[in-house]
C-alpha positions in Angstrom: -6.3 -3.7 -0.4 -7.3 -3.2 3.2 -9.7 -5.5 5.0 -10.3 -4.8 8.7 -11.5 -7.2 11.3 -12.3 -6.3 14.9 -11.2 -8.8 17.5 -11.7 -8.5 21.3 -10.0 -10.1 24.3 -9.7 -9.4 28.0 -6.9 -7.0 27.6 -7.7 -4.8 24.6 -9.7 -4.2 21.5 -7.5 -4.7 18.5 -8.1 -3.8 15.0 -6.3 -5.9 12.4 -5.7 -4.4 9.0 -4.8 -7.0 6.5 -3.1 -5.2 3.7 -3.7 -7.0 0.4 -2.6 -4.3 -2.0 -3.4 -6.2 -5.1 -6.8 -7.5 -4.0 -7.7 -3.8 -3.2 -6.6 -2.5 -6.5 -7.7 -5.7 -8.3 -7.6 -5.7 -12.0 -7.4 -1.9 -12.0 -3.6 -1.6 -11.5 -3.2 -1.0 -15.2 -6.0 1.6 -15.1 -4.3 3.4 -12.3 -1.2 4.0 -14.5 -3.3 6.3 -16.6 -3.3 9.7 -14.9 -6.8 10.8 -15.7 -9.6 12.5 -13.8 -10.9 9.0 -13.0 -7.5 8.1 -11.7 -7.6 11.0 -9.3 -11.0 10.2 -8.0 -10.2 6.5 -7.7 -7.1 7.2 -5.6 -9.0 9.6 -3.4 -11.9 7.2 -3.0 -9.5 4.5 -1.8 -7.6 7.0 0.4 -10.7 8.0 2.4 -11.1 4.8 4.5 -7.4 4.8 5.2 -7.6 8.4 6.4 -10.5 7.4 8.6 -8.5 4.6 10.2 -5.7 7.1 10.9 -8.1 9.5 12.6 -9.6 6.7 14.6 -6.2 5.4 15.7 -5.1 8.9 16.7 -8.3 9.7 18.7 -9.3 12.3 16.1 -5.7 13.8 15.9 -2.8 13.9 18.2 -2.5 17.0 20.5 1.3 17.1 21.0 4.6 15.2 20.7 4.9 14.1 24.3 4.7 10.5 23.1 6.4 11.1 19.8 3.0 11.1 18.0 3.7 14.2 15.8 7.0 12.8 14.6 5.9 9.1 14.2 2.3 9.5 13.0 1.3 13.0 12.0 4.6 13.5 10.1 4.1 10.4 8.0 0.5 11.6 7.4 1.9 14.9 6.0 4.4 12.9 3.9 1.6 10.7 2.5 -0.6 13.7 1.7 2.3 15.5 -0.1 3.1 12.3 -2.1 -0.6 11.9 -3.0 -0.8 15.5 -4.2 2.4 15.0 -6.3 0.8 11.9 -7.9 -2.6 13.3 -8.6 -2.4 17.2 -8.4 -5.5 16.9 -6.2 -5.7 20.0 -3.9 -7.8 18.1 -1.3 -4.7 16.5 0.0 -3.0 19.9 0.5 -6.0 21.1 2.5 -5.5 18.2 4.9 -1.7 18.7 4.9 -2.1 22.4 5.8 -4.4 21.6 8.7 -2.0 19.1 10.2 1.0 21.4 9.6 -0.7 24.3 11.4 -1.8 22.0 14.2 1.8 20.9 14.8 3.1 24.4 14.5 0.6 25.7 17.0 1.4 23.0 19.5 5.2 23.3 19.7 7.1 24.0 22.9 6.9 27.8 22.4 3.2 27.8 22.2 2.8 25.2 24.9 5.3 27.0 27.1 7.1 23.8 28.1 10.8 23.7 29.1 13.5 21.5 27.7 15.1 20.0 30.8 18.3 19.0 29.0 18.9 22.3 27.4 19.0 24.6 30.4 15.3 24.5 31.1 14.7 26.9 28.1 11.6 27.1 26.0 12.8 26.4 22.5 11.3 26.1 19.0 10.8 22.4 18.8 8.6 19.5 19.8 9.8 17.9 23.0 9.0 14.4 24.2 9.0 12.5 27.4 8.9 9.1 25.7 12.5 8.3 25.2 14.2 9.5 28.4 14.7 7.0 31.2 13.3 9.4 33.9 10.5 10.8 31.7 12.3 14.2 31.6 11.3 16.5 28.8 13.7 17.2 25.9 13.7 17.8 22.1 15.1 14.9 20.1 16.7 16.0 16.8 15.4 13.1 14.8 11.8 13.7 16.0 11.9 17.3 14.9 13.6 16.4 11.6 10.8 13.9 10.8 8.2 16.6 11.5 10.0 19.3 9.5 11.1 17.3 6.4 7.7 16.9 4.7 6.6 20.5 5.6 9.8 22.0 4.0 9.3 19.7 1.0 5.8 20.9 0.7 7.0 24.5 0.7 9.7 23.8 -1.9 7.2 22.1 -4.2 4.5 24.8 -3.8 6.3 28.1 -3.3 6.0 29.1 -7.0 2.5 27.8 -7.5 -1.0 29.2 -6.8 -1.2 26.5 -4.1 1.6 28.2 -2.1 -0.9 29.1 0.7 -1.0 25.5 1.7 2.7 25.4 2.6 3.5 29.0 3.9 6.9 30.4 4.2 6.6 30.6 8.0 7.1 26.8 8.0 10.5 27.2 6.4 11.3 30.1 8.7 10.4 28.0 11.7 12.7 25.2 10.5 15.6 27.5 10.0 15.0 29.1 13.4 15.2 25.7 15.1 18.3 24.7 13.2 20.1 27.9 14.4 19.0 27.6 18.0 19.3 23.9 18.5 20.7 21.7 15.7 23.9 23.5 14.8 24.9 23.6 18.4 24.8 19.8 18.6 27.0 19.2 15.6 30.1 17.0 16.2 33.0 17.6 13.8 34.9 14.4 13.3 37.2 15.7 10.6 37.3 18.4 7.9 35.1 16.1 5.7 33.0 14.2 8.3 30.7 14.8 11.2 27.2 14.1 12.6 24.6 15.6 14.9 24.2 14.3 18.4 21.4 15.1 20.8 22.4 16.7 24.1 20.6 13.9 25.9 22.9 11.3 24.3 26.0 13.3 24.9 25.0 13.8 28.6 24.6 10.0 29.0 27.6 9.0 26.9 25.4 7.3 24.4 26.3 7.5 20.8 23.6 8.9 18.5 21.8 6.0 16.7 22.7 5.7 13.1 19.2 6.2 11.8 18.8 9.4 13.9 21.8 11.3 12.6 21.0 10.1 9.1 17.5 11.6 9.3 19.0 14.9 10.5 21.3 14.7 7.5 18.3 14.4 5.3 16.8 17.5 7.0 19.9 19.4 6.1 19.6 18.4 2.4 15.9 19.3 2.3 16.8 22.7 3.8 19.4 23.2 1.2 16.9 22.4 -1.6 14.5 25.0 -0.1 17.0 27.8 0.4 20.2 27.1 -1.7 22.2 27.9 1.4 25.4 26.0 1.1 25.9 25.5 4.8 23.0 23.0 4.9 24.5 21.1 1.9 27.9 21.0 3.7 26.3 19.5 6.8 24.5 16.9 4.7 27.7 15.9 2.9 29.8 15.6 6.0 27.0 13.5 7.6 26.9 11.2 4.6 30.7 10.8 4.6 30.6 9.8 8.2 27.7 7.4 7.6 29.4 5.8 4.6 32.7 5.4 6.6 30.7 3.3 9.2 29.2 1.0 6.7 30.6 -2.6 6.6 30.6 -4.7 3.4 29.4 -8.3 3.9 28.3 -10.6 1.1 28.0 -7.8 -1.5 25.8 -5.8 0.8 26.1 -3.0 3.4 25.5 -3.6 7.1 26.0 -1.2 10.0 25.4 -1.1 13.7 22.3 0.5 15.3 24.7 2.8 17.0 28.5 3.0 17.0 29.9 1.2 20.1 31.8 3.3 22.7 33.7 2.7 25.8 30.7 2.8 28.1 28.5 0.7 25.8 30.8 -1.5 23.8 28.1 -3.8 22.4 28.0 -4.2 18.7 24.4 -4.6 17.6 23.3 -4.7 14.0 20.6 -2.4 12.9 17.1 -3.7 12.5 14.8 -3.8 9.4 12.8 -0.8 10.6 15.4 1.8 11.5 17.6 0.7 8.6 14.9 2.2 6.3 15.6 5.6 7.6 19.3 5.2 6.8 18.3 4.2 3.3 16.1 7.3 3.0 19.1 9.5 3.5 21.4 7.5 1.2 18.8 7.7 -1.6 18.3 11.5 -1.1 22.1 12.1 -1.4 22.5 9.7 -4.4 19.8 11.5 -6.3 21.7 14.8 -5.7 25.0 13.1 -7.0 26.5 13.6 -3.6 28.8 11.1 -1.7 26.9 7.9 -2.8 27.6 6.3 -6.2 26.0 3.5 -8.2 28.2 1.0 -6.4 26.7 2.1 -3.0 23.2 1.7 -4.4 24.1 -1.8 -5.6 25.3 -2.6 -2.1 22.1 -1.3 -0.6 20.2 -3.5 -2.9 22.2 -6.3 -1.4 21.3 -5.1 2.1 17.6 -5.5 1.3 17.8 -8.8 -0.6 20.4 -10.6 1.7 20.3 -8.9 5.1 16.6 -7.9 5.4 14.8 -10.6 3.3 15.2 -14.3 3.6 13.0 -15.7 1.0 9.5 -14.7 2.1 10.6 -13.9 5.6 12.0 -10.6 7.1 14.9 -10.7 9.4 14.5 -8.6 12.5 18.2 -7.7 12.5 20.6 -7.8 9.6 21.1 -11.3 8.4 19.3 -12.7 11.4 22.2 -11.8 13.6 23.0 -9.4 16.5 26.5 -8.9 15.0 29.1 -10.7 13.0 29.5 -13.4 15.6 26.1 -13.8 17.3 23.0 -15.3 15.7 19.7 -13.8 17.0 17.6 -16.1 19.2 14.5 -17.7 17.5 12.1 -15.1 19.0 14.1 -12.3 17.4 15.0 -14.0 14.2 12.1 -12.9 12.0 9.5 -10.1 12.3 6.1 -11.4 11.3 4.2 -8.1 11.0 7.1 -6.1 9.5 6.8 -2.9 7.5 8.9 -2.0 4.5 7.5 1.2 3.1 10.7 3.2 2.8 12.4 0.3 1.1 9.9 0.5 -1.8 12.0 3.2 -3.5 14.7 0.5 -3.9 12.5 -1.0 -6.6 13.6 1.9 -8.8 17.0 0.2 -9.0 16.2 -3.5 -9.0 13.3 -5.3 -10.6 13.7 -8.3 -8.3 13.1 -6.1 -5.3 9.9 -4.8 -6.9 8.6 -8.4 -7.4 9.6 -9.3 -3.8 7.7 -6.3 -2.5 4.6 -7.1 -4.6 4.6 -10.6 -3.2 5.1 -9.3 0.3 2.0 -7.2 0.0 -0.3 -10.2 -0.2 0.5 -11.4 3.3 1.3 -8.2 5.2 -0.8 -7.3 8.2 -0.9 -4.5 10.8 -2.4 -4.6 14.2 -3.0 -1.8 16.7 -4.6 -1.1 19.9 -7.5 1.3 19.3 -6.9 3.0 22.7 -3.2 3.2 22.6 -1.2 6.4 22.7 1.5 4.9 20.4 -0.2 4.1 17.2 1.6 4.5 13.8 -1.3 4.0 11.4 -0.2 6.9 9.1 3.2 5.3 8.7 2.1 1.7 8.6 -1.0 2.1 6.4 -1.1 5.5 4.6 2.6 5.4 3.5 2.2 1.8 2.3 -0.7 2.9 0.1 1.1 5.9 -1.2 4.4 4.2 -2.0 2.7 1.3 -3.6 1.1 3.7 -6.0 4.4 5.4 -6.6 6.8 2.6 -6.9 5.0 -0.7 -7.4 2.5 0.1 -10.1 
């Protein structure tokens, strides 16, 4: 599945990972469908080199979230490990998950004693970043912390009544609820009695509307908290967020499209979402649909249309929906298609449409990932581990 070639030039050392899923699994795809002891060992054997690449790309493991590495690399790693445990019941993944979870917990803002410059210079339960602010000021971004917390809470929910509970301790859930009370709920924007969304203090201060994918992921966090606690307040936040999201969808050619963020008076530009961030929106839609909340079969059919008509164009992947910036503006040639695109969160759409499954299987033959070995912004857990995991779950 994964071949790696090392290439050098004057500027950097780059590792290319050519992801040929079917050549990696070869003729054993049918074998992998049989959940036997051999299956468990085969999956782990093929996981090991991918895990090594992740460790190499993260310099042995990220130390903090200053550059968004916990949220964009370690969080996908924990998500991958939880999925692999679910598929194989192999406790070795839980051991790795626990280590990453504890590392992130022990390196939050409270333990590091760092101040949130956009929330009154307070030390808060969260993982602040300096990556996204224009002046490199430090603040917690709601989406970053939601991405970190979601797989940890899901691990707790899955394991809390099992002998493996020790690998997802209750303190993880307590920490998530603490942060929700101290930060998240204070940044809720009530639009109406049935609609609302979360908006970071940083965006509010700068009159920037919260990007669609970001409030969608916070909505997913609310649903995950509800599943772990049965506390209706989290469910209500998720429902109102989903209602607001759905209201901002636009139907074009039997598919949904939406803007990266809702235009406002200060920033009136209407820019369609891109293939990458749109996957986070789909994640939330799918979570709510599976709970029979807000989204119906018709919405799923329209999301299928989004993938087949607005993301894919034959074998190519549009950078922005339909190859356009908006309804009236075609993207320039350099931003029309994304050659090294990633589609892992869209894999779950294959549950609803066989054509999507076939499209994704074909896509696996040509996909490639490149990264700078010495960069502080690698996403190998997301771009490699999650692809491996979701291929096993959805495309086999």
